[in-house]
LOKOL-990336 format. One record per residue (C-alpha): residue in one letter; y negated, x negated, z negated. Coordinates in Angstrom, 3 decimals. Layout:
% LOKOL-990336
@aa: A; y: Y; x: X; z: Z
...
END
This chain:
% LOKOL-990336
@aa: M; y: -25.059; x: -75.566; z: 9.168
@aa: G; y: -25.322; x: -78.059; z: 12.086
@aa: R; y: -28.466; x: -79.545; z: 10.711
@aa: G; y: -26.854; x: -80.048; z: 7.097
@aa: T; y: -23.888; x: -81.621; z: 8.620
@aa: T; y: -25.790; x: -84.016; z: 10.797
@aa: A; y: -28.113; x: -84.928; z: 7.869
@aa: E; y: -25.137; x: -85.729; z: 5.740
@aa: M; y: -23.419; x: -87.864; z: 8.428
@aa: N; y: -26.606; x: -89.765; z: 8.924
@aa: N; y: -26.975; x: -90.357; z: 5.155
@aa: R; y: -23.288; x: -91.517; z: 4.887
@aa: R; y: -23.689; x: -94.121; z: 7.744
@aa: P; y: -25.874; x: -96.648; z: 5.920
@aa: A; y: -23.657; x: -96.332; z: 2.730
@aa: L; y: -20.500; x: -96.875; z: 4.935
@aa: T; y: -21.899; x: -99.789; z: 6.687
@aa: M; y: -23.004; x: -101.357; z: 3.383
@aa: T; y: -19.620; x: -100.814; z: 1.839
@aa: G; y: -18.016; x: -102.420; z: 4.968
@aa: A; y: -20.333; x: -105.521; z: 4.746
@aa: L; y: -19.566; x: -105.843; z: 1.030
@aa: S; y: -15.868; x: -105.623; z: 1.725
@aa: L; y: -15.995; x: -108.224; z: 4.386
@aa: F; y: -18.019; x: -110.492; z: 2.345
@aa: L; y: -15.606; x: -110.027; z: -0.614
@aa: V; y: -12.687; x: -111.040; z: 1.526
@aa: L; y: -14.472; x: -114.115; z: 2.815
@aa: M; y: -15.265; x: -115.066; z: -0.762
@aa: A; y: -11.697; x: -114.649; z: -1.933
@aa: F; y: -10.432; x: -116.711; z: 0.914
@aa: E; y: -12.873; x: -119.570; z: 0.052
@aa: A; y: -11.897; x: -119.310; z: -3.657
@aa: V; y: -8.268; x: -120.063; z: -2.777
@aa: M; y: -9.245; x: -123.321; z: -1.229
@aa: I; y: -11.458; x: -124.427; z: -4.183
@aa: G; y: -10.075; x: -126.086; z: -7.342
@aa: P; y: -8.632; x: -129.430; z: -8.628
@aa: Y; y: -6.039; x: -129.334; z: -5.887
@aa: E; y: -8.108; x: -128.710; z: -2.922
@aa: L; y: -6.689; x: -126.938; z: 0.098
@aa: S; y: -7.843; x: -126.788; z: 3.654
@aa: T; y: -8.157; x: -123.696; z: 5.815
@aa: G; y: -5.216; x: -124.538; z: 7.755
@aa: Q; y: -3.097; x: -125.049; z: 4.493
@aa: V; y: -4.148; x: -121.717; z: 3.217
@aa: L; y: -3.381; x: -119.975; z: 6.498
@aa: A; y: -0.088; x: -121.671; z: 6.733
@aa: V; y: 0.807; x: -120.550; z: 3.166
@aa: L; y: -0.182; x: -116.907; z: 3.894
@aa: A; y: 1.914; x: -117.022; z: 6.864
@aa: G; y: 4.945; x: -118.024; z: 4.943
@aa: Q; y: 4.816; x: -121.791; z: 5.898
@aa: G; y: 3.169; x: -124.867; z: 4.332
@aa: D; y: 4.415; x: -127.375; z: 1.931
@aa: E; y: 5.953; x: -126.455; z: -1.464
@aa: Q; y: 3.087; x: -127.602; z: -3.653
@aa: A; y: 0.497; x: -125.658; z: -1.630
@aa: R; y: 2.750; x: -122.516; z: -1.756
@aa: I; y: 2.927; x: -122.821; z: -5.615
@aa: V; y: -0.873; x: -123.319; z: -5.986
@aa: V; y: -1.749; x: -120.394; z: -3.836
@aa: W; y: 0.842; x: -117.796; z: -4.779
@aa: N; y: 1.484; x: -118.691; z: -8.443
@aa: I; y: -1.952; x: -119.913; z: -9.520
@aa: R; y: -4.891; x: -119.110; z: -7.330
@aa: L; y: -4.012; x: -115.631; z: -5.828
@aa: P; y: -3.110; x: -113.985; z: -9.225
@aa: R; y: -6.306; x: -115.376; z: -10.827
@aa: I; y: -8.468; x: -114.266; z: -7.900
@aa: G; y: -6.839; x: -110.879; z: -8.012
@aa: A; y: -7.582; x: -110.620; z: -11.822
@aa: A; y: -11.312; x: -111.535; z: -11.273
@aa: L; y: -11.729; x: -109.004; z: -8.595
@aa: L; y: -9.961; x: -106.279; z: -10.656
@aa: V; y: -11.885; x: -107.078; z: -13.868
@aa: G; y: -15.248; x: -107.471; z: -12.101
@aa: A; y: -14.912; x: -104.226; z: -10.105
@aa: S; y: -13.642; x: -102.358; z: -13.144
@aa: L; y: -16.418; x: -103.379; z: -15.613
@aa: A; y: -19.102; x: -102.710; z: -12.962
@aa: A; y: -17.770; x: -99.315; z: -12.106
@aa: A; y: -17.465; x: -98.381; z: -15.842
@aa: G; y: -20.988; x: -99.618; z: -16.387
@aa: A; y: -22.404; x: -97.567; z: -13.523
@aa: S; y: -20.676; x: -94.516; z: -14.954
@aa: F; y: -21.904; x: -94.890; z: -18.490
@aa: Q; y: -25.478; x: -95.576; z: -17.261
@aa: A; y: -25.368; x: -92.503; z: -15.086
@aa: L; y: -23.919; x: -90.301; z: -17.889
@aa: F; y: -26.307; x: -91.486; z: -20.510
@aa: R; y: -29.234; x: -91.679; z: -18.021
@aa: N; y: -30.141; x: -95.155; z: -19.536
@aa: P; y: -30.182; x: -98.327; z: -17.515
@aa: L; y: -29.589; x: -100.494; z: -20.426
@aa: V; y: -26.179; x: -99.135; z: -21.233
@aa: S; y: -23.054; x: -101.180; z: -20.910
@aa: P; y: -19.365; x: -100.277; z: -20.888
@aa: D; y: -18.876; x: -101.245; z: -24.530
@aa: I; y: -21.500; x: -98.665; z: -25.801
@aa: L; y: -18.855; x: -96.568; z: -27.594
@aa: G; y: -17.145; x: -99.442; z: -29.156
@aa: V; y: -14.340; x: -100.084; z: -26.578
@aa: S; y: -14.773; x: -103.771; z: -26.657
@aa: A; y: -15.015; x: -103.975; z: -30.455
@aa: G; y: -11.878; x: -101.927; z: -30.644
@aa: A; y: -10.032; x: -103.919; z: -28.109
@aa: G; y: -11.103; x: -107.063; z: -29.946
@aa: L; y: -9.718; x: -105.822; z: -33.262
@aa: G; y: -6.561; x: -104.765; z: -31.542
@aa: A; y: -6.099; x: -108.271; z: -30.031
@aa: V; y: -6.989; x: -110.078; z: -33.358
@aa: V; y: -4.265; x: -107.895; z: -35.102
@aa: G; y: -1.696; x: -108.892; z: -32.490
@aa: I; y: -2.706; x: -112.530; z: -32.826
@aa: F; y: -2.654; x: -112.470; z: -36.519
@aa: L; y: 0.836; x: -110.998; z: -36.487
@aa: A; y: 2.006; x: -113.699; z: -34.074
@aa: L; y: 3.046; x: -111.184; z: -31.403
@aa: P; y: 3.870; x: -112.271; z: -27.874
@aa: V; y: 1.171; x: -112.278; z: -25.279
@aa: V; y: 2.120; x: -108.991; z: -23.671
@aa: A; y: 2.113; x: -107.277; z: -27.116
@aa: I; y: -1.377; x: -108.681; z: -27.780
@aa: Q; y: -2.599; x: -107.173; z: -24.546
@aa: V; y: -0.885; x: -103.728; z: -25.433
@aa: S; y: -2.570; x: -104.032; z: -28.913
@aa: A; y: -5.894; x: -104.670; z: -27.429
@aa: F; y: -5.673; x: -101.801; z: -24.969
@aa: V; y: -4.618; x: -99.388; z: -27.768
@aa: G; y: -7.368; x: -100.693; z: -30.038
@aa: G; y: -10.077; x: -99.928; z: -27.396
@aa: M; y: -8.741; x: -96.523; z: -26.616
@aa: V; y: -8.442; x: -95.564; z: -30.295
@aa: A; y: -12.036; x: -96.780; z: -31.179
@aa: V; y: -13.397; x: -94.461; z: -28.381
@aa: G; y: -11.122; x: -91.736; z: -29.464
@aa: V; y: -12.349; x: -91.990; z: -32.956
@aa: V; y: -16.015; x: -91.798; z: -31.660
@aa: M; y: -15.415; x: -88.729; z: -29.564
@aa: L; y: -13.597; x: -87.046; z: -32.541
@aa: V; y: -16.292; x: -87.710; z: -35.023
@aa: A; y: -18.956; x: -86.746; z: -32.526
@aa: S; y: -17.140; x: -83.426; z: -31.939
@aa: L; y: -17.611; x: -82.695; z: -35.708
@aa: V; y: -21.347; x: -83.262; z: -35.667
@aa: R; y: -23.254; x: -80.079; z: -34.885
@aa: N; y: -26.858; x: -79.306; z: -34.066
@aa: T; y: -27.703; x: -82.740; z: -32.774
@aa: D; y: -28.395; x: -84.340; z: -29.392
@aa: R; y: -24.833; x: -84.950; z: -27.940
@aa: T; y: -25.725; x: -88.218; z: -26.133
@aa: L; y: -27.528; x: -89.669; z: -29.094
@aa: T; y: -24.716; x: -88.788; z: -31.422
@aa: L; y: -22.116; x: -90.529; z: -29.246
@aa: V; y: -24.322; x: -93.699; z: -29.094
@aa: L; y: -24.829; x: -93.862; z: -32.677
@aa: I; y: -21.312; x: -93.208; z: -33.764
@aa: G; y: -20.278; x: -95.826; z: -31.170
@aa: V; y: -22.477; x: -98.228; z: -32.866
@aa: V; y: -21.044; x: -97.424; z: -36.288
@aa: I; y: -17.418; x: -97.614; z: -35.124
@aa: G; y: -18.159; x: -100.994; z: -33.276
@aa: A; y: -19.642; x: -102.438; z: -36.436
@aa: L; y: -16.764; x: -101.356; z: -38.602
@aa: A; y: -14.248; x: -102.786; z: -36.115
@aa: G; y: -16.359; x: -106.000; z: -35.966
@aa: A; y: -16.261; x: -106.227; z: -39.857
@aa: V; y: -12.529; x: -105.931; z: -39.887
@aa: T; y: -12.108; x: -108.417; z: -37.161
@aa: S; y: -14.260; x: -110.840; z: -39.151
@aa: L; y: -12.102; x: -110.318; z: -42.235
@aa: L; y: -9.064; x: -111.236; z: -40.150
@aa: K; y: -10.653; x: -114.338; z: -38.884
@aa: V; y: -11.219; x: -115.503; z: -42.544
@aa: L; y: -7.635; x: -114.763; z: -43.274
@aa: A; y: -6.186; x: -116.405; z: -40.058
@aa: D; y: -4.600; x: -119.817; z: -39.707
@aa: P; y: -7.545; x: -122.179; z: -38.907
@aa: Y; y: -5.288; x: -124.409; z: -36.868
@aa: D; y: -3.365; x: -121.957; z: -34.742
@aa: Q; y: -4.410; x: -118.363; z: -34.963
@aa: L; y: -8.349; x: -118.878; z: -35.318
@aa: P; y: -8.636; x: -120.911; z: -32.123
@aa: A; y: -6.639; x: -118.293; z: -30.140
@aa: I; y: -8.983; x: -115.525; z: -31.548
@aa: T; y: -12.056; x: -117.475; z: -30.648
@aa: F; y: -10.862; x: -118.040; z: -27.127
@aa: W; y: -9.803; x: -114.549; z: -26.514
@aa: F; y: -13.272; x: -113.315; z: -27.624
@aa: L; y: -14.844; x: -115.659; z: -24.950
@aa: G; y: -13.004; x: -114.139; z: -22.123
@aa: S; y: -10.708; x: -116.143; z: -19.727
@aa: L; y: -8.451; x: -115.748; z: -16.646
@aa: A; y: -6.781; x: -119.094; z: -17.034
@aa: A; y: -3.400; x: -117.917; z: -17.814
@aa: I; y: -3.197; x: -114.831; z: -15.593
@aa: T; y: 0.103; x: -114.157; z: -13.765
@aa: D; y: 1.339; x: -111.465; z: -11.562
@aa: D; y: 3.127; x: -109.911; z: -14.474
@aa: D; y: -0.173; x: -109.500; z: -16.280
@aa: L; y: -1.799; x: -107.834; z: -13.365
@aa: L; y: 0.880; x: -105.161; z: -12.545
@aa: P; y: 0.390; x: -103.136; z: -15.796
@aa: A; y: -3.300; x: -103.213; z: -15.545
@aa: L; y: -3.730; x: -102.121; z: -11.897
@aa: P; y: -2.261; x: -98.618; z: -12.093
@aa: L; y: -4.335; x: -97.921; z: -15.212
@aa: V; y: -7.520; x: -99.002; z: -13.495
@aa: V; y: -6.657; x: -96.814; z: -10.474
@aa: I; y: -5.992; x: -93.773; z: -12.775
@aa: G; y: -9.305; x: -94.335; z: -14.298
@aa: L; y: -11.234; x: -94.744; z: -11.009
@aa: L; y: -9.773; x: -91.705; z: -9.428
@aa: P; y: -11.627; x: -88.937; z: -11.604
@aa: L; y: -14.771; x: -90.976; z: -11.408
@aa: A; y: -14.578; x: -90.702; z: -7.605
@aa: L; y: -13.625; x: -87.019; z: -7.649
@aa: L; y: -16.431; x: -86.048; z: -10.165
@aa: R; y: -19.049; x: -88.089; z: -8.355
@aa: W; y: -21.378; x: -85.145; z: -7.503
@aa: R; y: -20.930; x: -83.796; z: -10.965
@aa: V; y: -22.165; x: -87.058; z: -12.516
@aa: N; y: -25.233; x: -86.820; z: -10.307
@aa: V; y: -25.860; x: -83.454; z: -11.603
@aa: L; y: -25.222; x: -84.354; z: -15.177
@aa: S; y: -27.829; x: -87.255; z: -14.908
@aa: L; y: -30.432; x: -84.524; z: -14.549
@aa: G; y: -29.747; x: -83.408; z: -18.285
@aa: D; y: -27.348; x: -80.820; z: -19.914
@aa: E; y: -29.604; x: -77.827; z: -19.323
@aa: E; y: -30.191; x: -78.490; z: -15.687
@aa: A; y: -26.390; x: -79.243; z: -15.131
@aa: S; y: -25.507; x: -75.923; z: -16.748
@aa: S; y: -27.917; x: -74.054; z: -14.751
@aa: L; y: -26.345; x: -75.558; z: -11.646
@aa: G; y: -22.757; x: -74.603; z: -12.813
@aa: V; y: -21.583; x: -77.973; z: -14.295
@aa: E; y: -20.021; x: -77.817; z: -17.717
@aa: A; y: -21.600; x: -80.831; z: -19.184
@aa: G; y: -19.291; x: -81.337; z: -22.249
@aa: R; y: -16.091; x: -81.200; z: -20.117
@aa: T; y: -17.567; x: -83.515; z: -17.375
@aa: R; y: -18.891; x: -85.980; z: -20.056
@aa: F; y: -15.424; x: -86.115; z: -21.652
@aa: F; y: -13.586; x: -86.862; z: -18.416
@aa: V; y: -16.098; x: -89.495; z: -17.444
@aa: I; y: -16.028; x: -91.180; z: -20.773
@aa: A; y: -12.238; x: -91.142; z: -20.904
@aa: A; y: -11.932; x: -92.497; z: -17.392
@aa: A; y: -14.473; x: -95.332; z: -17.853
@aa: T; y: -12.939; x: -96.183; z: -21.300
@aa: L; y: -9.458; x: -96.482; z: -19.769
@aa: I; y: -10.839; x: -98.692; z: -17.092
@aa: T; y: -12.706; x: -100.942; z: -19.631
@aa: A; y: -9.731; x: -101.052; z: -22.118
@aa: S; y: -7.311; x: -102.019; z: -19.408
@aa: V; y: -9.324; x: -104.994; z: -18.235
@aa: T; y: -10.500; x: -106.121; z: -21.722
@aa: A; y: -6.887; x: -106.328; z: -22.714
@aa: L; y: -6.193; x: -108.481; z: -19.476
@aa: A; y: -9.255; x: -110.892; z: -19.669
@aa: G; y: -10.645; x: -110.748; z: -23.124
@aa: V; y: -14.199; x: -109.754; z: -23.810
@aa: V; y: -16.387; x: -110.419; z: -20.685
@aa: G; y: -19.865; x: -109.170; z: -21.261
@aa: W; y: -22.987; x: -108.437; z: -19.147
@aa: V; y: -20.995; x: -107.513; z: -16.000
@aa: G; y: -21.156; x: -103.814; z: -16.761
@aa: L; y: -24.911; x: -103.969; z: -17.449
@aa: V; y: -26.099; x: -106.242; z: -14.635
@aa: I; y: -24.069; x: -105.323; z: -11.653
@aa: P; y: -24.954; x: -101.574; z: -11.584
@aa: H; y: -28.626; x: -102.439; z: -11.436
@aa: I; y: -28.134; x: -104.782; z: -8.428
@aa: A; y: -26.059; x: -102.003; z: -6.798
@aa: R; y: -28.731; x: -99.398; z: -7.459
@aa: M; y: -31.334; x: -101.605; z: -5.813
@aa: I; y: -29.213; x: -101.845; z: -2.725
@aa: V; y: -27.680; x: -98.311; z: -2.226
@aa: G; y: -29.931; x: -96.183; z: -4.595
@aa: P; y: -28.878; x: -94.122; z: -7.652
@aa: G; y: -26.585; x: -91.532; z: -5.839
@aa: F; y: -23.374; x: -91.954; z: -7.806
@aa: G; y: -21.193; x: -91.431; z: -4.675
@aa: R; y: -22.689; x: -94.650; z: -3.234
@aa: L; y: -23.353; x: -96.337; z: -6.510
@aa: L; y: -19.787; x: -96.352; z: -7.659
@aa: P; y: -18.115; x: -98.191; z: -4.744
@aa: A; y: -21.125; x: -100.472; z: -4.387
@aa: S; y: -21.016; x: -101.513; z: -8.076
@aa: A; y: -17.170; x: -102.074; z: -7.899
@aa: L; y: -17.434; x: -104.322; z: -4.722
@aa: I; y: -20.407; x: -106.245; z: -5.971
@aa: G; y: -18.815; x: -106.642; z: -9.514
@aa: A; y: -15.627; x: -107.878; z: -7.924
@aa: G; y: -17.598; x: -110.547; z: -5.836
@aa: Y; y: -19.709; x: -111.473; z: -8.820
@aa: L; y: -16.886; x: -112.214; z: -11.236
@aa: L; y: -14.971; x: -114.051; z: -8.485
@aa: I; y: -17.972; x: -116.432; z: -8.159
@aa: V; y: -18.378; x: -116.803; z: -11.855
@aa: D; y: -14.556; x: -117.486; z: -12.384
@aa: T; y: -14.673; x: -119.964; z: -9.570
@aa: L; y: -17.404; x: -121.717; z: -11.286
@aa: A; y: -15.686; x: -121.634; z: -14.608
@aa: R; y: -12.734; x: -123.506; z: -13.423
@aa: T; y: -14.618; x: -126.053; z: -11.263
@aa: I; y: -18.011; x: -126.963; z: -12.757
@aa: A; y: -16.684; x: -129.095; z: -15.604
@aa: Q; y: -13.599; x: -131.144; z: -16.539
@aa: I; y: -12.405; x: -128.512; z: -18.881
@aa: E; y: -12.596; x: -124.714; z: -18.134
@aa: V; y: -15.852; x: -122.891; z: -19.128
@aa: P; y: -15.108; x: -119.493; z: -20.621
@aa: L; y: -16.064; x: -116.525; z: -18.564
@aa: G; y: -18.091; x: -114.890; z: -21.405
@aa: V; y: -20.371; x: -118.038; z: -21.666
@aa: L; y: -21.107; x: -118.048; z: -18.015
@aa: T; y: -21.753; x: -114.179; z: -17.668
@aa: A; y: -24.027; x: -114.360; z: -20.609
@aa: V; y: -26.032; x: -117.388; z: -19.117
@aa: I; y: -26.591; x: -115.324; z: -16.007
@aa: G; y: -26.877; x: -111.935; z: -17.502
@aa: A; y: -29.323; x: -112.635; z: -20.374
@aa: P; y: -32.264; x: -113.783; z: -18.107
@aa: F; y: -31.581; x: -110.761; z: -15.826
@aa: F; y: -31.741; x: -108.464; z: -18.937
@aa: V; y: -35.026; x: -110.097; z: -20.007
@aa: W; y: -36.458; x: -109.665; z: -16.464
@aa: L; y: -35.293; x: -105.994; z: -16.606
@aa: L; y: -37.227; x: -105.524; z: -19.740
@aa: A; y: -40.283; x: -107.253; z: -18.367
@aa: R; y: -40.401; x: -104.893; z: -15.445
@aa: G; y: -41.227; x: -102.116; z: -18.021
@aa: R; y: -39.499; x: -99.350; z: -16.179
@aa: R; y: -38.908; x: -96.235; z: -18.233
@aa: G; y: -36.612; x: -93.402; z: -17.806
@aa: W; y: -33.764; x: -93.009; z: -15.432
@aa: S; y: -33.971; x: -93.346; z: -11.642
END
């Protein structure tokens, strides 16, 4: 017992050290991001504003513009990376991303319907969230009706079909939309952006993300066992079907929540878990927090670039694709097979 406890503590120390280092680096990056922008702020100005002092214009920039956007970037990046790590572990495939079951396509269709019906912004976000959840719900329902096939393969294939169907309906609504008003809004939403984020946008998404992350953290050892395969998991006392359902439901809730908030932001859930796995290894208990922290920092950097590298703001989806696509090619060029 003593040896096991000592070994477990020794294994935890590097992970805790890495988590602490990532957290500190994240705080420093967030502080730096507050100062960067068209209206530049010094360290002294930011500290004064955070202390409840400073001039009125600096307070407006920090509290009403920069901090809500930084908070959204941290939330979206951490959520997509955590969902990506969960799906990759669940499907034992390093090339899986959070939209594998059609959640992004469903959320996109929901948002397009909201824009097409000229709903207010909050209603569009709710519509996107409902669309993402419904899409994955349909995938799970149809998969439960299919018998005598590989469960994982069935989920993926049905997810592709539902995603394609949602994409087709979205394309139809684009054709029918007003080209001067609705179509630009639809296009902008699909490119992803945090430009108009406010505190009121963050508050509904935050508890949903926490609710989704909680079961992933509690089921971390079951996810590790499930990555060995259904037969091995069953022999070790883990009910594969039930665990898979809870993991998919939690990761989908996270993805739908932040997609409704920021639009479609690709590549984060694919790229970041790989970087985290290189740093802390494949153990899900270490991989989940590392992916969330690295994903938060990554999207914070990308969003800061999006609002500073050009006269007009560059959509998040464009920058994440520019960075993520070369990484994906490099990943394929490595030629690694299987799951590790």
